[in-house]
C-alpha positions, 0 to 999 in steps of 0.5 A: 267314273264320271257321269256319260252323258246321254243322248238327244241329238236334236241340241246339237245339230248346230254344233261346230266341230271343236263344241263336238270333239270336245263331246268325242273327248267326254261321252266316254269314260274311257280313251280305249275300251277293246271289244265290239258289241257296243260299236256293233250295236250302232252300227247296226242302227246306223243301216249303212250299206257296204255291199257293192263297196271294197272294203280294204282293212289294214293292221300293223305296229308301223307302216298302214298309213303310208300303206294306204296312201300309195293304195289310194293314189294308184286308185284315184290314178285309176279314176276309182271312188276312194275314200281312207280314214287314218289316225291319228290326226296331226294338227286337224281332224279332218285328216282322219277321212280322205275323200277323192285324196281331198279332206271334208268340210267341219260342217260334213263332220258334224252332219256325220257326228250328229247321225251317229250321235241319234244313232247311237242313242245311251250307248256309250261310244269311245271318242276312237269309236265315234270316230269309225262310225263318224268315218263310215257314214260318210264313206256311205253318204260321198257312195264310195266304191272303194273303203281303205279303213287303218285299223285303231290298235290291234285288230281282232277287238277294233271297232275299225274291223267292225265291218267285214273286209274285201282284203286284209293287210298287215303291214309289219309285226313288233311290240307296241301297246302291250298293255292292250295286245300282249307282250311277245310278238306272238301274241300281237300277231294273233290280235292283227289277224282278227281282221281275217275273214274266211275266203279273202286275200290276205295281204302280208307284209312284215317279211317275217311273220310269226308262227301264230300268223301262219298259223291264223291265216290255216285258221281264218281259212283267208287266201295269204299272200306274203312279202318275200314268197310270194311278192318281195322288192329290190332297190339299188341305183336303178331305183325300186324294183317289185315281183309281185304273184302275176306281175311285176315292175322294174325302175319305178321311181325309189318312193318317199315313203318305207319301201316295204310299205310300197311294196305291200301296197303294190301286191293289193293293187294286184289283187285289185286288178288296177292294171297301171302301167309303168308311167302311171305306177310311177306318177302313184309313187311320185304322188305317194308321201305322209305328212310326219312320215320321212316328211322334208320341210327343207332343203340347206340344212334338211329337216326331216319329220317323222313320227317314229317312235317304237323300234320296228320303225325306228330301225327302219328310219335309220336303215334309210338315213344310213342312205342319205349320206349326211355330213351330221346327222341332228336329231330333236327326240320327245317320247310318251312315257309309256314307251320303251325308249332305250328300244326305240332310241338304240337303231337310232345310236349309229346314224346320230351325231348330236342328240337333241332330248327334250321333254313331251308338255303331256300328261303321258310325256316321257322326261328330256333326262330319261331321255337323255338317260338313253343315249349316253353312251352313244358318245356322242353330244347330248343336250337336254330342253324343257320343250321340243319347241325350243330344241328345234330351234337350237337343232336349226340354230347349229346345223349346217347346209350338209346337215340332216335334222330328224325331229322324231319319236312321237305323233305328239313331237311331230305336231309341236314343230309343225305348229311353229312355224320356224322355218329358217329363211333359207331353201324350203320344199 
């Protein structure tokens, strides 16, 4: 086990953001250590005043980022001060904290890290724990009223759960991170239910909640509202229609995010009593997008990026692609080796015309041959490449104007493409 550095904050006052991030990667011997004791101690030392703030904690296997993004847009349109903490980032660490919809300066992040360093003493913190506390410090420094906190892993023992929420949100429940959270949906649901607190609203976006989650809502004594019974949505050729507990919207624009998450966000917005009329809510829908989530880079051919990396996410992605009516779907895919590759790729077999399978050049990355084995049964053309960059380059060269090139499989896969800048000189978005 590597030596944990002791805290000497005074020699870090002039550090750059890159220096801080390198330090955060080294300050704890593990990248993940579930448990709240250490982070709670440092949180108390920071003495952050959250009493008069509305805290919305968002857990879920998928959909946390997009759900937060729509709530954020609604709050901005309602002229409310709002901050979002999310993870992971794609290109820039500063993506993890947005204040009033904007990223902060490197210097502001550095000052927050310094305050956490001063408060932690010799208490070891993981990279994510350090970042969570720094994000909370920034939100208090900017005196934000509405705090949207995206859970990193699970819920019960995640560092975000050191803060008691005003509203708890669970977007979806499916198998992912089984080594940490359990190998059944029932066990994973219990971990996510850990963000519940007595007598607060709990918005459940998962349309098929495990029995354990229903029981947990009773045990924690929350006030639950459930997707599919208390609130629900419908999409047709006239738009997006939503019925909530007390309000409804008809003919909203089709959202740029998965419809299930848009519906979940609308129920949170209703509880917040923002009372946005049709025009303002339509504006929120149109303005809500998130890098790496159904992100369209160009048209003719269409290039779309999505961080889908587990079966639940690819099921939703495949459903959306079927409704897009492209002539061919060309998949550029790379994944982490510790994911359920066969089950994740299976929903895409019915929509993909050509597979460009790539190796992911990181320690946890899967080899392209593993992906090839998983999709050979598709009876479609399967090609194999040593890197995402090469696979993407050749996919673009072969794509025709009415094709869709979908890049998916991991945050790392999407990041590799965003770094390339290989867009053809055709019509770009």
